[in-house]
VOBA-1610 file (N, C-alpha, C; in pm, whole numbers, padded with zeros to 5 digits, always signed):
BEGIN
Met+26384+06050-19717Met+26463+06033-19593Met+26473+05884-19563Asn+26600+05831-19543Asn+26616+05690-19516Asn+26577+05659-19372Ala+26576+05533-19336Ala+26529+05488-19203Ala+26614+05546-19091Ser+26745+05550-19115Ser+26835+05603-19011Ser+26807+05749-18983Ala+26784+05824-19087Ala+26755+05968-19069Ala+26624+05990-18998Lys+26526+05903-19034Lys+26395+05916-18967Lys+26406+05891-18818Arg+26485+05786-18781Arg+26502+05755-18638Arg+26570+05871-18566Ala+26670+05932-18628Ala+26739+06047-18568Ala+26646+06163-18549Ser+26561+06183-18650Ser+26466+06295-18642Ser+26367+06275-18528Arg+26321+06148-18512Arg+26225+06120-18404Arg+26291+06142-18268Arg+26421+06101-18257Arg+26491+06120-18129Arg+26502+06268-18094Ile+26532+06350-18194Ile+26542+06494-18171Ile+26407+06551-18126Gly+26299+06501-18192Gly+26165+06548-18155Gly+26129+06515-18011Trp+26158+06390-17970Trp+26128+06350-17832Trp+26212+06427-17730Leu+26338+06452-17767Leu+26423+06532-17677Leu+26370+06673-17661Ala+26318+06730-17770Ala+26261+06866-17762Ala+26139+06869-17672Ile+26052+06765-17689Ile+25930+06758-17606Ile+25968+06744-17459Leu+26064+06656-17429Leu+26108+06636-17291Leu+26167+06762-17231Thr+26245+06833-17310Thr+26306+06958-17261Thr+26199+07061-17227Ile+26100+07074-17317Ile+25991+07170-17293Ile+25916+07133-17166Ala+25891+07001-17150Ala+25818+06955-17031Ala+25895+06988-16904Leu+26026+06964-16908Leu+26108+06992-16789Leu+26112+07141-16758Ile+26122+07221-16867Ile+26120+07366-16845Ile+25988+07410-16786Gly+25878+07351-16837Gly+25746+07387-16785Gly+25729+07351-16641Cys+25793+07245-16597Cys+25781+07204-16457Cys+25873+07283-16366Ala+25972+07345-16424Ala+26075+07409-16341Ala+26020+07526-16262Asp+25939+07614-16322Asp+25890+07734-16253Asp+25796+07702-16138Pro+25693+07615-16159Pro+25608+07579-16045Pro+25687+07520-15930Ala+25784+07436-15962Ala+25864+07378-15855Ala+25941+07485-15781Gly+25993+07582-15860Gly+26067+07691-15796Gly+25977+07776-15709Asp+25854+07805-15758Asp+25758+07883-15680Asp+25721+07812-15552Ala+25696+07681-15563Ala+25660+07605-15444Ala+25772+07610-15341Gly+25894+07599-15390Gly+26006+07605-15297Gly+26017+07740-15229Ala+25994+07844-15308Ala+26000+07980-15251Ala+25890+08001-15149Asn+25768+07950-15182Asn+25656+07964-15089Asn+25682+07887-14960Ala+25739+07769-14976Ala+25771+07689-14857Ala+25872+07762-14769Ala+25968+07826-14833Ala+26069+07900-14756Ala+26005+08018-14685Ala+25911+08085-14757Ala+25843+08199-14695Ala+25759+08155-14576Asp+25689+08038-14594Asp+25606+07988-14484Asp+25691+07950-14364Ala+25813+07914-14390Ala+25900+07871-14281Ala+25950+07988-14197Arg+25945+08107-14256Arg+25990+08225-14180Arg+25893+08252-14066Pro+25941+08280-13945Pro+25850+08305-13831Pro+25770+08433-13851Ala+25641+08429-13809Ala+25556+08548-13818Ala+25605+08652-13718Lys+25587+08778-13752Lys+25630+08885-13663Lys+25546+08885-13536Val+25611+08895-13423Val+25543+08900-13294Val+25546+09043-13242Tyr+25428+09095-13206Tyr+25415+09230-13152Tyr+25405+09218-12999Gln+25506+09264-12932Gln+25508+09258-12787Gln+25460+09391-12730Trp+25342+09388-12676Trp+25274+09509-12629Trp+25257+09506-12478Lys+25225+09625-12426Lys+25190+09640-12284Lys+25048+09695-12275Ile+24970+09645-12178Ile+24842+09705-12145Ile+24845+09744-11997Ile+24820+09870-11969Ile+24821+09921-11832Ile+24677+09949-11790Thr+24647+09931-11663Thr+24509+09943-11617Thr+24496+10037-11498Thr+24374+10078-11475Thr+24344+10161-11358Thr+24306+10076-11237Trp+24313+09943-11253Trp+24265+09851-11149Trp+24381+09780-11079Pro+24360+09737-10955Pro+24460+09652-10890Pro+24478+09522-10969Lys+24599+09472-10973Lys+24631+09350-11047Lys+24543+09233-11001Phe+24480+09167-11096Phe+24398+09047-11074Phe+24274+09073-10989Leu+24233+09200-10973Leu+24108+09226-10902Leu+23995+09156-10977Pro+23910+09079-10907Pro+23799+09013-10977Pro+23715+09113-11056Gly+23666+09070-11169Gly+23583+09158-11251Gly+23667+09251-11336Val+23674+09377-11299Val+23743+09477-11381Val+23891+09445-11399Gly+23956+09398-11295Gly+24098+09367-11304Gly+24126+09249-11395Met+24035+09154-11399Met+24053+09036-11483Met+24013+09061-11628Ser+23939+09167-11654Ser+23897+09197-11792Ser+24018+09216-11882Ala+24118+09291-11835Ala+24239+09313-11915Ala+24318+09183-11931Glu+24324+09102-11826Glu+24394+08974-11834Glu+24328+08884-11939Asn+24195+08878-11934Asn+24121+08794-12028Asn+24134+08845-12171Leu+24136+08977-12186Leu+24153+09036-12318Leu+24288+08998-12377Ala+24392+09012-12298Ala+24528+08979-12345Ala+24538+08832-12384Glu+24479+08745-12304Glu+24486+08602-12333Glu+24408+08567-12460Arg+24291+08625-12478Arg+24213+08599-12600Arg+24290+08643-12724Leu+24353+08758-12716Leu+24428+08807-12831Leu+24551+08721-12859Arg+24611+08670-12755Arg+24727+08582-12773Arg+24685+08454-12847Val+24570+08399-12810Val+24522+08277-12873Val+24472+08306-13015Met+24393+08411-13031Met+24336+08443-13162Met+24446+08469-13265Ser+24553+08533-13222Ser+24660+08571-13314Ser+24768+08465-13328Asp+24747+08351-13262Asp+24848+08245-13263Asp+24983+08297-13213Gly+24976+08381-13111Gly+25097+08432-13049Gly+25157+08556-13111Arg+25096+08605-13218Arg+25153+08723-13285Arg+25131+08851-13203Leu+25027+08854-13123Leu+25006+08965-13028Leu+25034+08913-12889Asp+25147+08951-12835Asp+25190+08905-12703Asp+25183+09026-12609Ile+25079+09029-12524Ile+25049+09148-12445Ile+25070+09120-12297Arg+25152+09202-12234Arg+25176+09190-12090Arg+25089+09291-12016Val+25023+09245-11911Val+24928+09329-11836Val+24995+09385-11711Tyr+24976+09515-11690Tyr+25027+09583-11570Tyr+24910+09642-11492Gly+24902+09611-11363Gly+24800+09669-11279Gly+24834+09812-11240Ala+24739+09879-11176Ala+24760+10017-11134Ala+24882+10028-11044Gly+24972+10122-11076Gly+25090+10145-10995Gly+25210+10063-11033Glu+25194+09961-11117Glu+25308+09878-11155Glu+25398+09948-11257Leu+25336+10016-11352Leu+25412+10089-11453Leu+25384+10238-11443Val+25256+10273-11430Val+25213+10412-11406Val+25099+10408-11305Gly+25068+10524-11248Gly+24958+10532-11154Gly+24823+10510-11221Ala+24724+10477-11141Ala+24590+10446-11193Ala+24535+10559-11280Phe+24558+10683-11240Phe+24500+10796-11311Phe+24595+10852-11418Glu+24702+10780-11448Glu+24799+10821-11550Glu+24791+10735-11676Val+24694+10645-11679Val+24685+10548-11788Val+24661+10616-11923Phe+24568+10709-11928Phe+24535+10774-12056Phe+24658+10845-12113Asp+24726+10922-12032Asp+24844+10996-12080Asp+24953+10902-12127Ala+24970+10790-12059Ala+25075+10695-12096Ala+25045+10629-12231Val+24919+10597-12256Val+24882+10539-12385Val+24893+10645-12494Ser+24853+10766-12464Ser+24863+10876-12560Ser+25008+10898-12602Ala+25099+10888-12507Ala+25241+10911-12534Ala+25310+10790-12594Gly+25244+10675-12595Gly+25306+10554-12649Gly+25391+10479-12548Thr+25386+10519-12421Thr+25458+10446-12316Thr+25406+10303-12308Ala+25277+10288-12328Ala+25214+10156-12341Ala+25121+10162-12461Glu+25107+10049-12529Glu+25023+10048-12649Glu+24874+10044-12615Met+24840+09991-12498Met+24700+09973-12459Met+24677+10016-12315Gly+24552+10051-12285Gly+24511+10078-12148Gly+24370+10027-12126His+24338+09996-12000His+24202+09953-11966His+24159+10031-11842Gly+24046+10098-11853Gly+23997+10180-11743Gly+23856+10228-11769Ala+23831+10354-11739Ala+23699+10413-11758Ala+23713+10560-11793Ala+23632+10607-11886Ala+23647+10742-11940Ala+23626+10851-11835Tyr+23547+10824-11731Tyr+23523+10931-11634Tyr+23645+10967-11552Tyr+23748+10885-11556Tyr+23872+10921-11488Tyr+23946+11035-11558Trp+23908+11065-11683Trp+23977+11169-11759Trp+23894+11298-11762Arg+23807+11313-11664Arg+23719+11430-11654Arg+23798+11560-11655Gly+23912+11565-11587Gly+23992+11687-11582Gly+24049+11725-11717Lys+24070+11630-11805Lys+24125+11654-11937Lys+24015+11684-12038Met+23904+11611-12026Met+23790+11624-12117Met+23662+11621-12033Pro+23606+11737-11999Pro+23491+11741-11908Pro+23372+11657-11953Ile+23358+11632-12082Ile+23244+11555-12132Ile+23271+11405-12130Ala+23395+11364-12104Ala+23433+11223-12111Ala+23346+11130-12026Pro+23298+11171-11907Pro+23219+11077-11827Pro+23096+11020-11897Leu+23044+11089-11998Leu+22927+11035-12068Leu+22959+10904-12138Phe+23087+10876-12161Phe+23124+10751-12224Phe+23151+10640-12122Thr+23134+10672-11994Thr+23132+10569-11891Thr+22989+10556-11841Thr+22941+10658-11773Thr+22805+10657-11720Thr+22775+10794-11664Ile+22648+10825-11648Ile+22609+10948-11579Ile+22500+10914-11479Pro+22485+10994-11374Pro+22380+10969-11276Pro+22243+10963-11344Phe+22167+10861-11310Phe+22032+10841-11363Phe+22033+10828-11516Gly+22144+10778-11569Gly+22158+10765-11714Gly+22123+10627-11765Met+22192+10584-11871Met+22159+10459-11938Met+22207+10336-11862Thr+22132+10229-11878Thr+22176+10099-11828Thr+22280+10043-11925Ala+22337+09929-11889Ala+22439+09867-11974Ala+22386+09836-12113Gln+22267+09778-12119Gln+22210+09741-12248Gln+22182+09865-12333Glu+22133+09970-12269Glu+22104+10094-12342Glu+22233+10161-12390Ala+22335+10162-12304Ala+22462+10224-12341Ala+22527+10151-12457Asn+22524+10019-12456Asn+22580+09943-12567Asn+22508+09974-12697Ala+22376+09990-12690Ala+22299+10023-12810Ala+22338+10160-12863Trp+22355+10256-12772Trp+22394+10392-12815Trp+22532+10392-12880Leu+22626+10323-12817Leu+22762+10321-12871Leu+22768+10251-13006Ser+22701+10138-13019Ser+22712+10058-13141Ser+22622+10106-13255Tyr+22502+10154-13221Tyr+22405+10185-13327Tyr+22341+10323-13313Gly+22386+10401-13215Gly+22329+10534-13197Gly+22429+10646-13220Gly+22547+10613-13273Gly+22647+10716-13303Gly+22743+10745-13190Gly+22728+10678-13077Gly+22813+10709-12962Gly+22959+10678-12982Leu+22990+10564-13042Leu+23131+10526-13059Leu+23205+10622-13150Ala+23141+10668-13256Ala+23205+10763-13348Ala+23239+10893-13275Leu+23149+10940-13190Leu+23174+11062-13113Leu+23284+11040-13010Trp+23286+10925-12950Trp+23391+10890-12852Trp+23528+10895-12919Arg+23537+10838-13037Arg+23666+10837-13108Arg+23703+10977-13156Glu+23605+11057-13190Glu+23634+11195-13227Glu+23690+11272-13107Leu+23635+11247-12990Leu+23682+11315-12869Leu+23825+11278-12836Tyr+23863+11151-12853Tyr+23997+11105-12817Tyr+24100+11126-12928Ala+24055+11154-13050Ala+24145+11163-13165Ala+24261+11260-13146Pro+24241+11379-13088Pro+24355+11472-13071Pro+24466+11416-12983Phe+24435+11314-12905Phe+24535+11256-12814Phe+24598+11129-12874Asp+24564+11097-13000Asp+24615+10976-13066Asp+24577+10851-12988Val+24456+10848-12940Val+24404+10735-12863Val+24273+10689-12927Val+24259+10557-12946Val+24139+10499-13006Val+24067+10416-12899Pro+23943+10451-12865Pro+23870+10376-12762Pro+23782+10265-12819Phe+23762+10161-12738Phe+23670+10051-12766Phe+23592+10021-12638Pro+23461+09999-12644Pro+23391+09949-12525Pro+23450+09812-12489Ala+23480+09791-12361Ala+23545+09666-12322Ala+23506+09626-12180Gly+23375+09624-12156Gly+23326+09580-12026Gly+23215+09669-11975Asn+23133+09615-11886Asn+23029+09694-11820Asn+22996+09624-11689Thr+22974+09703-11585Thr+22947+09646-11452Thr+22799+09638-11420Gly+22712+09692-11508Gly+22570+09694-11479Gly+22535+09797-11372Val+22412+09792-11325Val+22369+09886-11220Val+22445+09856-11091Gln+22508+09957-11035Gln+22589+09936-10917Gln+22509+09958-10788Met+22575+09939-10676Met+22517+09971-10546Met+22551+10116-10512Ala+22473+10176-10421Ala+22500+10314-10381Ala+22626+10322-10296Gly+22661+10214-10226Gly+22787+10211-10154Gly+22775+10183-10006Trp+22891+10193-09939Trp+22906+10165-09797Trp+22919+10297-09720Phe+22844+10309-09614Phe+22841+10432-09534Phe+22863+10399-09387Asn+22936+10486-09319Asn+22958+10466-09175Asn+22856+10540-09090Glu+22769+10614-09155Glu+22657+10679-09086Glu+22531+10655-09167Glu+22418+10649-09100Glu+22291+10628-09170Glu+22253+10751-09252Ile+22187+10725-09363Ile+22135+10831-09449Ile+21982+10825-09442Asn+21926+10913-09363Asn+21781+10914-09344Asn+21714+11037-09405Ala+21794+11143-09428Ala+21739+11267-09481Ala+21848+11343-09553Leu+21809+11451-09622Leu+21905+11530-09700Leu+22020+11583-09615Glu+21989+11623-09493Glu+22093+11682-09409Glu+22204+11584-09375Asp+22178+11455-09390Asp+22281+11355-09362Asp+22391+11354-09468Leu+22366+11418-09582Leu+22469+11429-09686Leu+22565+11544-09659Ala+22528+11636-09574Ala+22609+11755-09548Ala+22746+11716-09491Gly+22852+11755-09564Gly+22987+11729-09517Gly+23032+11584-09532Leu+22950+11499-09590Leu+22984+11358-09606Leu+23100+11342-09704Lys+23211+11285-09658Lys+23327+11261-09745Lys+23314+11122-09807Met+23297+11120-09938Met+23271+10993-10006Met+23360+10976-10127Arg+23418+10858-10141Arg+23491+10823-10261Arg+23387+10794-10369Ile+23382+10882-10469Ile+23286+10866-10578Ile+23338+10944-10699Pro+23362+10878-10812Pro+23423+10943-10928Pro+23320+11003-11023Gly+23370+11066-11128Gly+23286+11112-11238Gly+23187+11220-11198Leu+23081+11229-11278Leu+22978+11329-11253Leu+22902+11301-11124Gly+22902+11174-11081Gly+22838+11142-10954Gly+22900+11219-10840Gly+23032+11239-10844Gly+23098+11315-10740Gly+23053+11461-10738Glu+23034+11518-10858Glu+22987+11657-10864Glu+22844+11669-10816Val+22762+11570-10846Val+22624+11569-10798Val+22621+11563-10645Leu+22706+11478-10588Leu+22713+11469-10441Leu+22753+11604-10382Glu+22849+11671-10446Glu+22895+11801-10396Glu+22782+11903-10400Arg+22703+11903-10507Arg+22589+11996-10518Arg+22484+11965-10411Ser+22487+11843-10361Ser+22388+11801-10262Ser+22440+11811-10119Gly+22561+11869-10102Gly+22615+11895-09969Gly+22731+11807-09929Gly+22762+11702-10009Gly+22870+11611-09974Gly+23005+11658-10025Val+23109+11579-09994Val+23247+11610-10033Val+23302+11491-10111Pro+23309+11499-10244Pro+23362+11387-10322Pro+23513+11375-10308Val+23563+11251-10302Val+23705+11225-10289Val+23744+11125-10399Ser+23855+11152-10465Ser+23904+11064-10572Ser+24015+10975-10518Ile+23988+10844-10513Ile+24084+10747-10460Ile+24085+10625-10550Pro+24202+10574-10591Pro+24206+10450-10669Pro+24150+10333-10589Gly+24106+10230-10661Gly+24042+10116-10597Gly+24127+10049-10491Gly+24257+10043-10514Gly+24344+09976-10420Gly+24355+10045-10284Glu+24308+10170-10274Glu+24320+10246-10149Glu+24187+10264-10076Val+24079+10213-10135Val+23945+10240-10083Val+23926+10181-09943Phe+23962+10056-09922Phe+23938+09991-09794Phe+24005+10065-09679Thr+24133+10095-09695Thr+24207+10162-09588Thr+24149+10300-09559Ala+24112+10373-09664Ala+24056+10506-09645Ala+23926+10502-09567Leu+23842+10403-09596Leu+23714+10391-09524Leu+23736+10342-09382Gln+23825+10249-09365Gln+23850+10192-09232Gln+23912+10293-09136Thr+23999+10379-09189Thr+24069+10476-09103Thr+23995+10608-09089Gly+23883+10625-09155Gly+23805+10747-09141Gly+23848+10860-09233Val+23939+10832-09326Val+23976+10934-09425Val+23852+10973-09506Ile+23766+10876-09530Ile+23637+10901-09595Ile+23528+10841-09508Asp+23405+10891-09526Asp+23291+10842-09449Asp+23211+10737-09525Ala+23232+10734-09656Ala+23155+10642-09739Ala+23231+10617-09868Thr+23198+10508-09933Thr+23259+10477-10062Thr+23166+10393-10146Glu+23178+10406-10275Glu+23114+10312-10366Glu+23226+10244-10443Trp+23208+10114-10469Trp+23302+10043-10554Trp+23227+09929-10624Ile+23148+09967-10717Ile+23075+09878-10808Ile+22962+09805-10737Gly+22989+09692-10669Gly+22880+09614-10612Gly+22931+09494-10535Pro+22841+09399-10501Pro+22877+09288-10412Pro+22999+09208-10454Tyr+23016+09184-10583Tyr+23128+09102-10632Tyr+23261+09160-10587Asn+23284+09289-10614Asn+23409+09353-10574Asn+23409+09393-10427Asp+23294+09430-10374Asp+23288+09472-10235Asp+23328+09357-10141Leu+23288+09236-10178Leu+23327+09120-10100Leu+23477+09095-10113Ala+23528+09104-10236Ala+23671+09080-10260Ala+23758+09181-10187Leu+23713+09306-10178Leu+23792+09411-10111Leu+23768+09415-09960Gly+23674+09336-09911Gly+23647+09332-09767Gly+23579+09457-09714Leu+23507+09529-09798Leu+23447+09655-09755Leu+23340+09636-09646Tyr+23286+09518-09636Tyr+23185+09490-09533Tyr+23242+09506-09392Ser+23374+09494-09379Ser+23434+09509-09246Ser+23482+09651-09219Ala+23464+09739-09318Ala+23505+09878-09300Ala+23386+09973-09299Gly+23276+09934-09364Gly+23157+10017-09369Gly+23041+09952-09295Arg+22956+10032-09234Arg+22850+09976-09149Arg+22719+09954-09223Tyr+22688+10043-09319Tyr+22559+10037-09386Tyr+22579+10025-09538Tyr+22501+09935-09599Tyr+22513+09905-09742Tyr+22386+09955-09812Tyr+22403+10064-09890Tyr+22286+10128-09952Tyr+22274+10097-10101Tyr+22152+10106-10149Tyr+22119+10088-10290Tyr+22008+10186-10327Pro+21984+10215-10456Pro+22052+10166-10576Pro+22166+10259-10616Gly+22244+10214-10714Gly+22359+10293-10762Gly+22313+10400-10860Trp+22254+10505-10810Trp+22203+10615-10891Trp+22312+10679-10977His+22436+10675-10925His+22548+10743-10989His+22607+10665-11106Glu+22591+10530-11105Glu+22648+10447-11211Glu+22551+10334-11248Pro+22452+10366-11332Pro+22353+10265-11370Pro+22401+10167-11476Gly+22516+10193-11536Gly+22568+10102-11639Gly+22705+10150-11683Ala+22806+10126-11600Ala+22938+10183-11623Ala+23013+10110-11734Val+23039+10180-11844Val+23115+10125-11957Val+23264+10130-11925Leu+23332+10018-11939Leu+23478+10015-11928Leu+23537+10032-12067Glu+23657+10085-12074Glu+23716+10112-12204Glu+23849+10043-12224Leu+23871+09999-12347Leu+24004+09963-12394Leu+24050+10081-12479Ile+24166+10137-12448Ile+24221+10244-12530Ile+24352+10196-12591Val+24371+10232-12719Val+24488+10186-12794Val+24556+10306-12858Asn+24687+10309-12848Asn+24763+10414-12913Asn+24742+10405-13064Arg+24707+10517-13127Arg+24670+10514-13268Arg+24785+10465-13358Gln+24905+10515-13336Gln+25018+10475-13420Gln+25045+10325-13407Ala+25036+10275-13285Ala+25059+10131-13264Ala+24951+10049-13333Leu+24828+10095-13324Leu+24716+10022-13386Leu+24730+10020-13537Glu+24761+10135-13595Glu+24770+10143-13741Glu+24891+10070-13796Ala+24989+10042-13712Ala+25108+09968-13757Ala+25082+09818-13765Leu+24972+09774-13709Leu+24939+09631-13712Leu+24881+09591-13847Pro+24899+09466-13887Pro+24829+09414-14005Pro+24677+09422-13982Ala+24601+09424-14091Ala+24456+09441-14083Ala+24390+09331-14000Asp+24441+09207-14010Asp+24375+09098-13936Asp+24393+09115-13786Leu+24509+09165-13742Leu+24530+09187-13598Leu+24446+09304-13547Gln+24430+09406-13630Gln+24342+09516-13591Gln+24199+09465-13571Ala+24155+09379-13662Ala+24020+09324-13650Ala+24007+09236-13527Met+24112+09165-13492Met+24110+09080-13373Met+24093+09164-13246Ile+24159+09280-13241Ile+24145+09367-13124Ile+24001+09412-13108Ala+23939+09455-13218Ala+23800+09499-13211Ala+23708+09384-13168Thr+23732+09267-13221Thr+23649+09151-13188Thr+23668+09107-13043Ala+23792+09105-12996Ala+23820+09066-12858Ala+23761+09166-12760Ala+23768+09296-12791Ala+23710+09397-12703Ala+23559+09378-12693Gln+23495+09349-12805Gln+23350+09327-12803Gln+23314+09205-12719Ala+23394+09100-12729Ala+23370+08980-12650Ala+23387+09007-12501Ile+23491+09082-12465Ile+23516+09116-12325Ile+23406+09208-12272Asn+23353+09293-12357Asn+23244+09383-12318Asn+23125+09301-12267Glu+23090+09199-12341Glu+22977+09113-12302Glu+23012+09025-12184Asp+23133+08969-12187Asp+23174+08874-12084Asp+23181+08940-11946Thr+23231+09062-11940Thr+23245+09131-11810Thr+23110+09155-11746Leu+23013+09197-11825Leu+22878+09220-11771Leu+22818+09090-11721Ser+22834+08982-11795Ser+22783+08852-11751Ser+22852+08808-11622Asp+22981+08831-11614Asp+23059+08796-11495Asp+23005+08869-11373Tyr+22984+09000-11387Tyr+22935+09079-11273Tyr+22795+09036-11231Thr+22709+09011-11327Thr+22573+08972-11294Thr+22571+08840-11217Ala+22644+08742-11268Ala+22645+08610-11205Ala+22715+08612-11069Arg+22831+08673-11063Arg+22910+08670-10940Arg+22850+08755-10829Ser+22784+08865-10865Ser+22726+08952-10763Ser+22610+08883-10691Val+22539+08796-10761Val+22430+08722-10697Val+22485+08639-10580Ala+22589+08562-10608Ala+22648+08478-10505Ala+22715+08562-10396Ala+22781+08671-10436Ala+22852+08755-10339Ala+22754+08822-10243Leu+22641+08866-10295Leu+22541+08930-10208Leu+22489+08831-10104Glu+22466+08709-10145Glu+22421+08607-10050Glu+22526+08585-09941Thr+22653+08583-09980Thr+22760+08566-09883Thr+22768+08683-09786Leu+22754+08806-09840Leu+22759+08925-09754Leu+22647+08922-09650Glu+22530+08883-09692Glu+22416+08882-09600Glu+22422+08765-09503Arg+22451+08645-09555Arg+22444+08524-09473Arg+22564+08510-09380Glu+22684+08533-09433Glu+22804+08508-09354Glu+22856+08630-09278His+22825+08749-09329His+22879+08870-09267His+22772+08960-09208Gly+22648+08918-09215Gly+22540+08992-09151Gly+22514+09130-09207Val+22546+09153-09333Val+22526+09284-09395Val+22377+09310-09414Lys+22336+09431-09378Lys+22197+09473-09393Lys+22187+09575-09507Leu+22097+09549-09599Leu+22077+09640-09712Leu+21982+09752-09672Arg+22013+09872-09722Arg+21930+09989-09693Arg+21900+10064-09825Pro+21773+10098-09851Pro+21743+10181-09968Pro+21767+10328-09936Leu+21819+10404-10029Leu+21831+10548-10008Leu+21690+10609-10001Pro+21666+10700-09908Pro+21533+10760-09895Pro+21491+10832-10022Ala+21361+10834-10049Ala+21307+10898-10169Ala+21345+11045-10175Glu+21349+11112-10061Glu+21385+11254-10056Glu+21528+11275-10105Val+21617+11188-10065Val+21757+11198-10106Val+21771+11169-10255Met+21703+11068-10303Met+21708+11033-10444Met+21657+11148-10531Ala+21550+11214-10486Ala+21494+11325-10562Ala+21593+11441-10572Lys+21663+11469-10463Lys+21763+11576-10463Lys+21879+11541-10554Leu+21926+11419-10549Leu+22036+11376-10634Leu+21997+11382-10782Arg+21874+11343-10813Arg+21828+11348-10952Arg+21821+11492-11003Glu+21773+11581-10920Glu+21765+11722-10958Glu+21904+11781-10983Ala+21997+11750-10896Ala+22133+11803-10911Ala+22201+11744-11034Ser+22173+11618-11066Ser+22238+11553-11178Ser+22199+11618-11310Leu+22077+11663-11324Leu+22033+11729-11447Leu+22115+11854-11473Arg+22143+11930-11369Arg+22223+12052-11384Arg+22368+12021-11417Val+22424+11923-11349Val+22565+11889-11370Val+22589+11839-11512Val+22502+11752-11562Val+22518+11698-11697Val+22500+11807-11801Ala+22404+11896-11780Ala+22381+12006-11874Ala+22502+12099-11881Glu+22563+12126-11768Glu+22679+12215-11764Glu+22800+12153-11835Ala+22814+12022-11827Ala+22925+11955-11895Ala+22918+11974-12045Ala+22798+11993-12097Ala+22780+12008-12242Ala+22821+12145-12291Gly+22837+12241-12202Gly+22866+12378-12244Gly+23011+12406-12272Glu+23098+12306-12265Glu+23241+12329-12282Glu+23279+12370-12423Asp+23226+12300-12525Asp+23260+12330-12664Asp+23159+12263-12755Glu+23178+12283-12887Glu+23081+12232-12984Glu+23074+12080-12984Leu+23189+12012-12974Leu+23188+11866-12971Leu+23119+11815-12845Ser+23147+11878-12732Ser+23082+11837-12608Ser+22930+11850-12618Gln+22885+11956-12683Gln+22741+11974-12701Gln+22682+11864-12788Arg+22753+11826-12893Arg+22704+11719-12980Arg+22699+11585-12906Ile+22800+11560-12823Ile+22801+11436-12745Ile+22684+11436-12646His+22666+11549-12578His+22555+11561-12483His+22421+11541-12552Asp+22402+11604-12665Asp+22274+11594-12736Asp+22249+11452-12785Ser+22356+11386-12830Ser+22342+11249-12877Ser+22305+11156-12762Tyr+22375+11172-12649Tyr+22347+11085-12534Tyr+22206+11107-12480Thr+22174+11233-12451Thr+22044+11261-12390Thr+21929+11232-12487Gly+21952+11255-12617Gly+21849+11225-12715Gly+21822+11076-12724Phe+21928+10997-12724Phe+21910+10853-12729Phe+21844+10803-12601Leu+21886+10860-12487Leu+21828+10821-12358Leu+21678+10848-12354Ala+21637+10962-12407Ala+21495+10997-12406Ala+21412+10895-12484Gly+21466+10853-12597Gly+21393+10756-12677Gly+21395+10617-12618Val+21512+10573-12573Val+21523+10436-12523Val+21456+10421-12388Arg+21443+10530-12312Arg+21377+10522-12181Arg+21234+10472-12196Arg+21161+10528-12292Arg+21022+10487-12311Arg+21015+10340-12353Tyr+21103+10301-12445Tyr+21103+10162-12490Tyr+21136+10068-12374Thr+21234+10106-12291Thr+21271+10024-12176Thr+21157+10015-12076Asp+21085+10126-12057Asp+20969+10125-11967Asp+20863+10027-12014Leu+20844+10020-12146Leu+20741+09933-12202Leu+20784+09787-12207Thr+20913+09763-12197Thr+20963+09626-12210Thr+21028+09578-12080Glu+21152+09617-12054Glu+21225+09568-11938Glu+21153+09603-11806Lys+21120+09730-11789Lys+21059+09773-11663Lys+20924+09708-11642Ala+20841+09708-11746Ala+20708+09649-11733Ala+20717+09500-11702Tyr+20811+09433-11766Tyr+20827+09291-11741Tyr+20875+09265-11597Leu+20975+09343-11553Leu+21028+09323-11418Leu+20922+09347-11312Glu+20840+09448-11334Glu+20731+09476-11238Glu+20629+09363-11237Ala+20604+09304-11355Ala+20508+09193-11363Ala+20565+09065-11307Arg+20695+09048-11317Arg+20760+08925-11271Arg+20756+08915-11118
//
């Protein structure tokens, strides 16, 4: 091969190498461009509604749903955009469960004992008279099988529950007449939900079901003789000190009221896995935050009630407490007789309570008595 031919051959070789190199670079460049275009597409935004059983922006329970929605908005970088509706804005306070079940709203925030008429055993997932404290209830739900049973109970309604708040041990409530003996409960009209209302009825009283937004007016006008509404934090906000004369303790009927986030199953399952995980994580955070909020705020609120409004605290007499405890055992046992699932829920709750009661006595109770 002469020199000219060799030079031509080398040029062809270099052109081939360059062509191969360019071809090799073409696909990665194309992929990068495609990925960049995909990244440029806006993420899907899920615009949801959460309806509550509480008055809009009510301190504590009312703010739990607001805080939950905001956390999810931030965690999801705006992909979960949730609008909060207070009781009566979209549906009535006691219509929340049905609305979430039907898909009218994707989420709801309330308490399971409001659905007693639909599921007689449901109150065990909020609280029962002389039952578990907040710490004990959280342990049962998370590590004692309670949450699985709760979801089994709600499954036929296409509703998925999450613990999403706790108010701790409540006050016994505001009364317009003194409670000195059992006979003082006779005919007493009291706003009190859940199994506590049935216990009051067995003890001679008349339970009345009223949403939180109507409690003050009902007590002030004499529609009811007494009411409970959590404790000092909310009682101060609702002005109950100016409608009720006597402030009694302890809250035998609600020793650790679990609040619930309920989510429509179809809506939940339609979300990407990361957003589903965010809902579970945000609910758990709100569960802890709400209890801390109530504990801290009630301390200051109680001081204000006593110092600025002259509220006098009264303990319920031992005779009355004994009667209420006796009646509560019967009411809770009867709730378990509805069906096989109700019996399993009852057995799980009471079994866990029996075990944790002794441990709590040896730890929390013993420490508090020593302190």
